[in-house]
N, C-alpha and C positions, 0 to 999 in steps of 0.2 A: 392376766387381761391386760391392755394398753393402757396407760394410765388416762392420755388425754383421752380415750374413747370412753372411762369411767364416768371423767369429770362432764362428757358433754350427754350422760343420759339421764335422764328423771330416776330418781327413786320410785318407783311404783310398784304398786305390789298389786299382783292379779290375779282376776276370780273369774272363773267361766258360767255363765246363769242361762237360762233358757229365759227367751223373751218373746212372750206369745201373742202380744200386740201386733195388727198387721201394718201399723202405719212403721213412717222411717225414722231411723235415730241418727241425732249429730252428733259429733266427738264432744264429749264435754257434758252431754246431757243427763244430769242422774236419773239410776230406779231407786225402785225400793223392792224390797223380797213381799211376795204376794204369800203373806204368812197366813189368810183364810181359806185359801186352797182346799179343794176337795171339802170332805163331810168332816164337821167338827168336832164329831166322838171317834175318828178315825185317825190312827196314824198317819202322815204323810212327811214323805222328805224333799216332796216339791215345793213346800212351805219354807225352806231352806235355800232350794237353790234356782226356784222360779219367781224371775223381778216382772217387775211393770210400771208404766210410769205412775210418778208421788200421787197419792188421791187423798181420799179423808180419813181411808180406815187404814191404809201402811204409811202416814206422814212417822211412824214410829221404828220402822223396820227399813233405814236408809241404806240402799246396798252398796253405790258407789256411782263411779260415773263412766260412761263408754268411752271407751280407747279411742276409738276409730268410728268413721261412718259405718252406717246400715242404712241400704235400701229395704221399702217395704217388701216385706214376705208374706204371703197370703195367710201359711201355716206357722208362722212364729219362727224364730235362728237362735242358734247358740248366739250370746254375745259377751267378748271378754270385756272386763270393767275393771278398773282403778278403785282399790278397797280403803276405808280409811285406815289412816296411818303413811299413804302415799304422798310422797314430798316433789314438786315442779312438775306436775301434772297438768292437762289440759280441762277447765273448763266452760262450758258454754255461760256465754256473759247475757243478761239484760244492762245491763249499768256500764257506764267509765268507773276503772279502777287506777288506784295507785299505787304503787308497792311499797310491800307490809303495812297500809295504811286499811283499820278497820278490817271487818268479817263479812263474810255472804253466805246466806242461806239458802237451799236449793227451795224451788218454789214448787208446794201439792197444791192441791185444787179439788172442785166437782168434776171439771171436763178442761179441755183443752189442749192441743199442741203443744203450749208453749209450758208447758208442765216440766220441771225439770232443769230449768235454767237457773243462773246464780242472778238475784236481781236484788234482792233486798238483805238489810241483816236480819237476823233471827238468835234463837237460843245460842250459845256456845256447844260445842258435843259433835256426835255424827252428823253429816250431811249438812256443817257448817265450815268453808274455807276461807284459807288467807290470803289474799291475791300479792304474788311472787312476781309482778309485772304490771307496769303503767300503761294503761289500755283505754283508748279512746273507740268506745266499741257500738255506741248509738248514733243514730244517723240525728233524732231528735224523740224527746219523752214529754207526756203531758201527766206529771205525778198528781196533779193538784184536778183534774178535770174540770178545768177554766177554761180552754182553747180549744183544743179536739172537739170537734163539733160532726155528727155523723149523720146527713141527709137523708129524710124518708127513704129516698131509692136504695140505701144499704149500701151505696158502692161510692159517694162523692163524700169526702172527710176533710175538712177543713183543720188547717195547720198553721202553725207559727209560723214560717219559712219553707213553703214549696219547695223552694231551688237548692233546699237541704238535700230533698229525695232524689232517685233515679228509679226508671222502669226497672223492676226486677227486685227492689228492695221487699221485707218482710215489716208489716203493721203487727204489733201484739197488741189486743184489747186484754186487759187483766181484770176490768170492771167497767159499768156505764149508769146513766143512767136508768129509769127504769120507769115506764109511763105507769100512768094508772089501765090500760088497756095489758100492759104486760110488754109493750116495743122496748128494746134493748139490745144493744149491739152483743152479735156473739163473740165468745168469751175465744180467743187462742190466734194464731197465726192469718194472716191474711195478707196476698201479694200486689206491689201497687203495679197498674197497667197502663198507668196514662200519669202525667205531671202537667197544672198551669199556673205557672208563676204570679199570675196577673191575679188571680181572684185566689192566691193561697191555701189552693185545694190540687188533693192526689184523688185519681181516680183505684177504686180497688176493683181485681180484676172476677171476684162475687161480691153476691151481695152478703152484708157480714150485717144484717138487721135480723134479729129472732122478734120473730111476731110483726105487727104491725104500727109504724109511729104515727104519732099526730103530727108532732113536730121534728126537727134537728134535735137530738139526745147528743148530752155531753159525757164523753168519753176521755178512759184514763187509760195510758197505755204506752210503750217504746216503740222506735222503729230503729232497724238496722240491716246492713248490706253485707252478705252470706251468712258466714256462720261467725259473728267474732266469741273471740276464747281468751283465755289469759291463764296463764302458768301459777298454780297456787297449793298449796299444803292442804290435805284433807284430813281434819282432827278429827281424834280420837276420842272416845270417851262414853258421857250417858248420852241416848238419842236427842238432838234438837228438835225435832216434832216440824219441821220444816217453816215456812211459811205459805199463805194466803193473801188472796185479795178478792175482797167482799163488799157486795155493792148496796145499799138501801134501795129500798123497794117502795113504790105507791101500790104494788099491785096486792093480792088479799097475802099472798104466803109471805112471813117473815124469813130473810136469811138466817141458816142455821151457821156459825161458824164450826171448825172444824175442834176436836178435843187436844187440847193441846198445842204448842208453838205460837208461832207470832200470826196474829189478823192485821191485815192492813185495808183499813174504810176506805172507800173511794169516796170521791169530794165530790161536786159535779151535781145541778139540779133542786127541785126545791120538793120538799115533802110537804105532804098535804096532814101528816098528822105523825107523831113520835113511832119508828120503828123497831120493835123489842125483839132484839135477835137473844135465842134461847141461849146461855153456856149452860153445857152438862154436867153433869160432875167427872171429876177425875179419874183416870184409870189405875191411878196409883198410889201412895204418897209423895209428895215432895216433886211430881209432875208440874211445868210451869205454862201459863197460859199468858200471853200477852194482846193490847190489840192499841192499835196507833192511828188517827185521823191521819190522811194525807191531803184533804182539802177542804175546802168550805160546802158546806151543805146548807140550801136555804131551807126557808119555814121552821119545820118542826127538826128534832134532831134522830137518832140514835141512840138506843137504849141497850146496853147489856144485859138480860136479867139471867140471875141466875136459877139454876133449874130446884135446889136447896140453898136456904141461906147460909153466908158465908160469914165472915169477920172481916171488919172494915180496920183501916190503918193504925188506928188507935188501940187494937187488940182487943177490944172489948166489944163495941157498939156491931148489931146485927148488921148484915152489908145483905140487904134482897138485890139491889142492882146497881149500874153504873149508868149513868144519865149523864146527857148532854154531850156527845160527841156530834160537832156540827163543827167544828174548824181546825186545821189544821195544826198539828202536833199535839194533840191531844191524847192523852196515853194513862192505861191503865195494862199496872202487871199483878199477875197475883201467884200464888203456890198453893198447890192442894193439901191440902194436910190427912189426918185419914178420914176425915170424914166433908171435908167441905172447903171452899175456896177463902182464900186468906190473901188481903191487897198487904202488896210490900211496896208498889210506888203507882201515885196517881198524879197526871198533873192535867188541868184546865178544865175535865169533867167533876161528875159528882156522883159519890158515894153516896146512897141511898139505903135507910133501913127501914123503909115502909112502900 
């Protein structure tokens, strides 16, 4: 091998998996193994060679990141991925990076074509990367849900500075205010079709509203041009569990956080009553779970209610719920013991015993 060629190449470890999804994949987007493929009582090798976008049930089965772009295929397709242990490979971004600073974890969630991008930090291990390049990836972002506002028509979005945007840019909603009647922003990617710098508004190519909104709704998200990527090292070790974004809701159904991994609570809007998110029992001893509030929530707050009473930070008091998620940077982190969750860190919110 020529030494100069060796120096120029990333140290990628490649595996081929079958992607059964019908959508397009971008270079650097993360995939997880389809570990519940087929009939549960029947052995099936596809659970280790079929992959899908990260969701609420495969977030502890990180596979790797796409080596290249893949156009949409109706019947699925074979995809080459870089697996954990790869160094200097490209990952798809949803945030700016600084070489060697911090780490980023893949995005999971119940739905949305944005799943698989690296946006925020989660726990270390498989599915988490260390950036090895400084990249300005974003056009604009509203992580607090304080500025971006989607009009009732579903296509007009008020932003901080419309001059940042150009036609063809991608806007990603990761969360939004959810009105009493259920109106909320459609989670995932949306394309910019027009820009109005006079009104600080952009127009989306199709409606991004789910349901019918009574008034404009606050949104949490980010925007980018093309497919911003960063050179990164893919960590090995325990599964990180990914990250997700969760929106408090005034609708009847309370949000359900994924088991394990890190949940970012979206701010914006006003709650008419406490919004109880049910935290299920962990899957195994040592599983980690975190919650972090991104922005202010008006009115009442979001509460995390444990399925089974856990243990507070003091090591003895019962933990029934974690109350008061209603401001930026409030955080709770727990570890699952054999039978219950135990607090290992809490900031801003309150542990409750009843």
